[in-house]
C-alpha positions as CSV (number, residue, x, y, z in Angstrom):
1,M,0.1,5.5,0.4
2,N,-3.5,5.4,-0.8
3,S,-5.1,7.5,-3.6
4,K,-8.2,9.1,-2.0
5,R,-6.8,12.6,-2.6
6,F,-7.0,12.4,-6.3
7,K,0.4,2.6,2.1
8,G,9.3,-12.4,-12.8
9,K,9.0,-11.1,-16.1
10,L,5.7,-10.1,-17.5
11,K,4.5,-12.8,-19.8
12,K,3.0,-11.5,-23.0
13,Q,-0.7,-12.1,-23.6
14,G,-0.5,-14.0,-26.9
15,P,0.9,-12.2,-29.9
16,V,2.4,-8.8,-29.3
17,S,-0.4,-7.2,-31.4
18,N,-3.0,-8.6,-29.0
19,F,-1.3,-7.1,-26.0
20,Q,-1.0,-3.7,-27.7
21,Q,-4.7,-3.9,-28.6
22,L,-5.5,-4.6,-25.0
23,K,-3.2,-1.8,-23.9
24,T,-5.0,0.7,-26.1
25,E,-8.4,-0.6,-25.0
26,Y,-7.6,-0.2,-21.3
27,A,-6.1,3.3,-21.8
28,D,-9.2,4.5,-23.7
29,K,-11.8,2.8,-21.5
30,Y,-10.3,3.0,-18.0
31,Q,-7.3,5.4,-18.3
32,I,-5.2,2.4,-17.2
33,R,-1.6,2.2,-18.5
34,L,-0.8,-1.5,-18.8
35,K,2.9,-2.0,-18.2
36,E,5.4,-3.8,-20.5
37,E,8.5,-5.7,-19.5
38,K,10.7,-2.6,-19.4
39,D,8.3,-0.9,-17.0
40,I,7.9,-4.0,-14.8
41,N,11.7,-4.2,-14.4
42,G,11.9,-0.6,-13.5
43,I,9.1,-0.8,-10.9
44,K,10.7,-4.0,-9.5
45,K,14.0,-2.1,-9.0
46,A,12.1,0.5,-7.0
47,G,10.3,-2.2,-5.1
48,V,13.6,-3.8,-4.0
49,L,14.7,-0.5,-2.6
50,A,11.4,0.0,-0.8
51,I,11.7,-3.4,0.9
52,N,15.3,-2.8,1.8
53,L,14.3,0.6,3.3
54,L,11.5,-1.0,5.4
55,D,14.0,-3.7,6.6
56,Y,16.5,-1.0,7.5
57,I,13.9,1.1,9.4
58,E,12.6,-2.0,11.3
59,K,16.0,-2.6,12.8
60,Q,16.0,1.0,14.3
61,L,12.5,0.7,15.8
62,R,12.4,0.8,19.6
63,P,10.6,2.7,22.4
64,G,11.9,6.2,22.9
65,I,12.5,7.3,19.3
66,T,10.4,9.9,17.5
67,T,8.6,9.6,14.2
68,N,10.8,12.5,13.1
69,Y,13.8,10.3,13.6
70,I,12.2,7.7,11.4
71,N,11.7,10.4,8.7
72,S,15.4,11.3,8.9
73,L,16.4,7.7,8.4
74,V,14.1,7.4,5.4
75,A,15.4,10.6,3.9
76,E,19.0,9.6,4.4
77,F,18.6,6.0,3.1
78,T,16.7,7.3,0.0
79,K,19.3,9.9,-0.9
80,K,22.2,7.4,-0.3
81,N,20.6,5.1,-2.9
82,N,20.1,7.8,-5.5
83,A,16.3,7.7,-5.2
84,I,13.6,10.2,-4.4
85,A,11.0,10.0,-1.6
86,A,7.6,10.4,-3.5
87,P,5.6,11.6,-0.4
88,L,7.8,14.6,0.2
89,N,5.9,17.7,-1.0
90,Y,3.3,15.6,-2.7
91,H,0.2,17.9,-2.6
92,G,2.0,19.6,0.3
93,F,2.8,16.6,2.4
94,P,5.8,17.8,4.4
95,K,7.8,14.6,5.1
96,S,9.4,11.7,3.3
97,V,7.3,9.0,4.9
98,C,4.0,8.4,6.5
99,T,4.1,7.2,10.1
100,S,0.7,6.2,11.5
101,I,0.5,5.3,15.2
102,N,-2.2,3.3,17.0
103,D,-5.6,4.9,16.1
104,V,-4.1,6.7,13.1
105,I,-5.4,4.9,9.9
106,C,-3.0,6.5,7.4
107,H,-1.1,9.6,6.4
108,G,0.4,10.3,9.8
109,I,3.0,13.1,9.6
110,P,6.3,12.5,11.4
111,D,6.9,14.8,14.3
112,D,8.3,14.8,17.8
113,T,5.9,12.1,19.0
114,I,7.8,9.5,21.0
115,L,7.0,5.9,20.3
116,K,6.1,4.0,23.5
117,D,6.3,0.3,24.5
118,G,3.2,-1.4,23.2
119,D,2.5,1.0,20.3
120,I,1.9,-0.1,16.7
121,V,3.2,2.1,13.9
122,N,2.6,1.8,10.2
123,I,5.5,3.0,8.0
124,D,4.5,3.7,4.4
125,V,7.3,4.3,1.8
126,T,7.3,5.1,-1.9
127,P,10.8,5.5,-3.5
128,I,11.2,6.7,-7.0
129,V,14.1,5.0,-8.9
130,D,15.0,6.1,-12.4
131,G,11.5,7.5,-12.8
132,Y,9.6,4.4,-11.5
133,Y,7.5,4.3,-8.3
134,A,7.0,1.4,-5.9
135,D,4.7,1.7,-2.9
136,C,4.5,-0.5,0.2
137,N,4.0,-0.4,3.9
138,K,4.0,-2.5,7.0
139,T,2.7,-2.1,10.6
140,F,5.3,-2.8,13.3
141,F,5.2,-3.5,17.0
142,I,7.1,-1.2,19.3
143,G,8.4,-3.2,22.3
144,N,5.9,-5.6,23.7
145,P,2.5,-5.6,22.0
146,G,-0.8,-6.2,23.8
147,K,-3.6,-8.6,22.9
148,D,-5.5,-6.0,20.8
149,A,-2.3,-4.9,19.0
150,K,-1.5,-8.5,18.1
151,K,-5.0,-9.1,16.8
152,I,-5.3,-6.1,14.6
153,V,-1.9,-6.5,13.0
154,S,-2.6,-10.2,12.3
155,V,-5.9,-9.5,10.7
156,A,-4.5,-6.6,8.6
157,R,-1.7,-8.8,7.4
158,E,-3.9,-11.7,6.5
159,S,-6.4,-9.4,4.8
160,L,-3.6,-8.5,2.4
161,R,-2.8,-12.1,1.9
162,V,-6.3,-13.2,1.0
163,A,-6.7,-10.2,-1.3
164,I,-3.6,-11.1,-3.3
165,R,-4.9,-14.6,-3.9
166,E,-7.7,-12.9,-6.0
167,A,-5.1,-11.1,-8.3
168,K,-5.2,-13.1,-11.5
169,P,-6.6,-12.7,-15.0
170,G,-10.3,-13.5,-15.1
171,K,-11.0,-11.9,-11.7
172,K,-12.3,-8.4,-11.2
173,V,-11.4,-5.5,-8.9
174,G,-14.5,-6.2,-6.8
175,D,-13.2,-9.7,-6.0
176,I,-10.3,-8.2,-4.2
177,G,-12.4,-6.0,-2.0
178,Y,-14.9,-8.8,-1.3
179,A,-12.2,-11.1,-0.1
180,I,-10.8,-8.5,2.3
181,Q,-14.2,-7.5,3.7
182,K,-15.3,-11.1,4.2
183,Y,-12.2,-12.1,6.1
184,A,-11.7,-8.9,8.2
185,E,-15.4,-8.6,9.2
186,G,-15.4,-12.4,9.9
187,K,-12.7,-11.6,12.5
188,G,-14.8,-8.9,14.2
189,C,-12.9,-6.0,12.6
190,S,-13.9,-3.4,10.1
191,V,-12.6,-2.2,6.8
192,V,-11.9,1.5,5.9
193,R,-14.0,2.5,2.9
194,E,-12.7,6.0,2.1
195,Y,-9.1,5.1,1.3
196,V,-8.1,2.7,-1.4
197,G,-5.3,1.0,-3.3
198,H,-4.3,2.4,-6.7
199,G,-2.4,1.9,-9.9
200,V,1.3,2.9,-9.6
201,G,4.5,2.7,-11.5
202,N,4.8,5.6,-13.8
203,D,3.3,7.9,-11.3
204,F,2.5,7.9,-7.6
205,H,-1.2,7.3,-8.1
206,E,-2.8,6.1,-11.3
207,P,-6.0,4.4,-12.3
208,P,-7.5,2.0,-11.3
209,Q,-8.7,2.5,-7.7
210,I,-8.7,-0.7,-5.7
211,P,-11.4,-0.6,-3.0
212,H,-11.0,-2.9,0.0
213,T,-14.6,-3.7,0.1
214,G,-16.6,-4.9,-2.9
215,K,-18.9,-7.4,-4.6
216,K,-17.8,-10.6,-6.3
217,G,-17.6,-10.4,-10.0
218,C,-18.0,-6.6,-10.2
219,G,-15.6,-3.9,-11.4
220,I,-12.8,-3.7,-13.9
221,P,-11.4,-7.1,-15.2
222,L,-7.9,-7.9,-14.2
223,V,-5.5,-8.4,-17.2
224,P,-1.8,-8.9,-17.6
225,G,0.2,-5.7,-17.3
226,M,-2.0,-4.1,-14.7
227,V,0.2,-2.8,-11.8
228,F,-1.5,-1.6,-8.6
229,T,-1.3,-1.6,-4.8
230,I,-3.5,-3.5,-2.4
231,E,-3.4,-1.8,1.0
232,P,-6.3,-2.7,3.3
233,M,-6.7,-0.5,6.3
234,I,-8.4,-2.5,9.1
235,N,-9.8,-1.2,12.3
236,L,-10.3,-3.0,15.6
237,G,-13.5,-1.1,16.1
238,K,-15.9,0.6,13.6
239,H,-14.8,1.8,10.2
240,Y,-15.8,5.5,10.7
241,L,-13.0,8.0,10.6
242,H,-12.1,11.7,10.5
243,V,-9.2,13.8,9.2
244,L,-7.3,16.0,11.7
245,P,-6.9,19.8,11.2
246,D,-3.5,19.2,9.5
247,Q,-5.6,17.9,6.6
248,W,-3.6,14.7,6.3
249,T,-3.8,12.6,9.4
250,V,-6.7,10.2,9.4
251,V,-7.9,8.6,12.7
252,T,-10.6,6.2,13.8
253,N,-13.7,8.0,15.3
254,D,-13.8,5.6,18.2
255,G,-10.1,5.6,19.0
256,S,-9.7,2.0,18.2
257,L,-6.4,0.6,16.8
258,S,-5.9,0.5,13.0
259,A,-3.3,-1.5,11.0
260,Q,-2.4,-1.8,7.4
261,F,-0.1,-3.7,5.0
262,E,0.5,-2.8,1.4
263,Q,2.3,-4.3,-1.6
264,T,2.7,-3.4,-5.2
265,L,2.0,-6.2,-7.7
266,V,1.6,-6.9,-11.4
267,I,-1.0,-9.1,-13.0
268,T,0.7,-11.8,-15.2
269,K,-0.6,-14.3,-17.7
270,N,-1.1,-17.0,-15.0
271,G,-1.6,-14.9,-11.8
272,Y,0.5,-12.2,-10.2
273,E,4.0,-11.2,-9.2
274,I,4.6,-9.1,-6.1
275,L,7.0,-6.2,-6.9
276,T,7.6,-5.3,-3.3
277,P,8.0,-8.8,-1.8
278,F,7.9,-9.4,1.9
279,D,6.7,-12.4,4.0
């Protein structure tokens, strides 16, 4: 779930005193809370549950079910595993999961809408386990996808992949957005500007924001201990959007398909580690 309203062990950076100094600097300068090994392990535990939840939901997806049914599965699975669904009642969001179908970019509210053969649906989950948050989402095919559905899901998935390659010390936040924009626009698609990735772990949404467009070499430097999501929202048509009267559901202006993939990761000494790992 993105943050517009406000989907291995961490190697220490030199001596402990240097990491603590960096931690203080990033807190003061950027309001970013760098995570230590204890925090990483907690977020990783929540991340395992998030992926298990998405895998469980995927097995239930088929034409004829409603998004309310998906919500009930998420709520039951979360409760059974002694976790909390972060989206529920977050700033008034009424359900435990976001379900975004076809031209819905993000924040779709589960209801009695029936999934049809050929639909695509993004499922965005954020479980809280022992006080730690992990955030991830995938876009799934319902039944037999058409050519456009296959294209937008493929481009969205690969956009996340090329972005993650930029996640390493020495890079900057702008390098992530630049990589996504270059790839997606090169495939004839567009990138949503208004909704972004975000820090996560101790809270649902933390600094920094991670835009999915950007300029090379610009933005906050990436350093070990930074935990954030990358979650590019890619449209088959133009990037323009509007929010429906429910004040949550975001749709493409031109009715084109939109897809998204999201993972939570931590910057390490030599690169990154994905805390919500899926292929």
